[in-house]
N, C-alpha and C positions, 0 to 999 in steps of 0.2 A: 276234346269231347266232350260236351254238356252231357249228362244222365238225365234222364226222367225220375224224378221223385218217387219213391216208394208209393202205391196206395192202397190205401187201408181195409183191403177187401173183407178181410176177417169182422173189421166192426160194422161193414157196412152189411155183412151175412147177419150179423145181430141185431141192426137195427131191425131189419127186414123179416126177422123171423120175431121180433120183440111186437110186432103190428098184426102176426097170424101170419106170414106169409114167407117162402122159403126163394133163394136163389137155384134155379135150376142152370145157369150158367154164366160165365163170364168171358168177354169178347175183348181183348184191345183195352176202349177205353168204355165197354157197355157192360150194363149187369141186367141179365136176364131172370125176369120171377115168375113163379107160378101161375099157372092161367093168363099170362100176358097182359093184365089187366093193367099194369105198367110196367116203364123200364128207368132207371137209371143211367147217367153218362158221368165220368169223371171231366171236372173242369181243370183248368189249369194250376189250380191249387189243388193239390191232391184230398183235402177234407171236403171241398167243397162239390157237389153233386147237382146235374140240372134231371129234375124227374118229368118225364113224359107221361102222358095216361093214352091209353090204349081207346081208339076213335069206339070201337065196340063195349065201350066200360059205358056203364051207364053212370047219368050226373050223381047219382045220390052214393056210388062207388066210387066216384072220382072224389068226390069230397071230402070222403070219410079216409081215403088212401092218403090223400094231399095234408089233410090237418091233422093225422096221428104222424104220418113221419114227421112234418116240420117242425112237430112241437116235441114228438122223440129224440132228434138228431141234435139237438145242443148238447145235453147230456154226456153224451157219446162223445163230443169233440168234430160233429160235423154239420157240415150246412147243408140243407136242402134247399131249391130253389126250383120252381113250377115253371117249366119253360111251354109246353103247349101238349100235343098230342101227337099218336102217330100212328100210322098204318102199316100193318107186316102181310107182303102176300108172298107167295110162293114162284119165284121167276121161272121160266123154261127151263133152264138148265138145273131144275131141282135145290136153288139155293133160297135164302130167305131175302126179300127185296123189303126195307125198312124204309119208309117215307115220313119225315118228321114235318111238323107243321106248326108254325110259332103261333 
């Protein structure tokens, strides 16, 4: 049986805090951040994460978040790859529905 590599959630939390945000929730391979301006998704490699910006985030804030994350990640041993945007809506059963847009 093959085991999943450990994901460096603590390091990711440090990265997010270093740019002035905080992790509010981590679920499976997703890391949710305060105000839902963006979220991260762990890739196949444990130190590689995909960055998705909320469609409701302003273009200026999205650019700022993206550039700060990308430059702050390598010294921490992480790689951030901008992947697109996402929307988040409440489903009929009160769960959250996330739709990714490449």
